[in-house]
N, C-alpha and C positions, 0 to 999 in steps of 0.2 A: 591253146588254152586248156587248163586242167579241169577235169570234172569235179564238181564239189557236191557229191552226194553224201547223205548221212544214212548209212545202212544200219541194219539191226546188229551187225557185228561190231559197231562202234558204240554200243550201249552197254553199260553195266546193268544187268537185269536181276541177278540172283542175290539173295541176302549174303551168302558167303563172300561174294565179290566185294560188296560194300564193306563187310566186316574186315576183310583183309586190308582195304585201303585205310579205314579208320584205325585199325590196329597199328599201322605204321607210324601214326602220329606225326606225319610230315604235313604241315599246313602253312599257308600264307594267305594274307588278306589285304584288302584295300577298302575304301569306303563303299564299293559296289558289290564285291564278292569275297567269299571265304572259300578257298580251294584246298581240299585234302588230296594228296597225290601218293602214288606208289609206282615203282617200276614193275613192269610185267615181264615174266619169264618168256623166253623165246617160244617155247612149246605150248604156252598157255592159250594162245589165240592164233588163228590162221592169218590174221591181218596184222601188219607191223604198225599200223597207225594207232594213235591214241584213242582211248575210249572214255566216255563220260557217263556219270550217273547224276541225277538231279535230286535235290532235297529242298523242297520249298514248304515251309511250315505254315500253320494256320495264322501265325502272327501277321502274315502279309495280307490277309483278308479272305474274302469268299473264294469259292472254287473257281469262279470266273477269273478273278484277279490272279490266283495262283497258276491257273493254266496259261494265262497270257505271259506271265513271267517265265514259265517253262518253255513256251514257244520262242520267246526272245532269246533265252539261253541256248536252245538247240540251234537257232538260226545263227547266233554269234559263233558258236562252235563250228557250224558248217562252213561259214565264211572264212574262218581263220585256221581250219584244221591242217592245212598244208604249211602253215607257219609255226605250228606247235611241234615241239620235239616228239618223234615217234616213240612208241613203247611205254607210254604213261597211261595209268588208270587214274582218272580224276573224278572227284565228287564236287560238284558246284553247288554252293549254298549262297543264295543272294542275301544281301543285308536288308533287314527290315527297315522301312522308312527312308531308303536311299533314293527312291523315285528315279531309278536308272533307266536309260534308254539303250537301244541296241548298240550304238557306238560306244557307250560306256562299258558294256559287257565285253564287246570285242577287244577294246584296248586293255581292259583288265585281264582278259584271258591271255593275250599275247605276252604281256609284261610279267604276270605272275607265273605262268608256266615256264618261261625261260629261267626265272629265278629258282623255281622249284626243281627244275632239271639239274641245275648246278648244285643245289643242296643235296639232291639224291645221289648224284655221281660222287660227291665228296664222301658221303656216308656209306656208300656201297663197299662191301668187303672186297 
């Protein structure tokens, strides 16, 4: 059985990391999530796994509601991190008013990251 931890090395934390992913303009969405993605250079991070950043706006509600959504997104990523292609930096943005559950976020993550990886590999020089 594989360990499914969610370490600090798997977080996008600094504004330049977010800016680099947004600047790539590679995104995909479904009714639950909008995901921006960028391939990571091999020397950029010591871990080969994918990393995520979260962006939950005030449109979703109070801080309590936004924090619950963030917890759900982190848990969804933790559960499917071994099914997501390695070497991706992802920014997860939940859709406002979608009323999504953990299973919805998990399914969206798996489906959208697979499609994003194909697109990024096609566009890579």
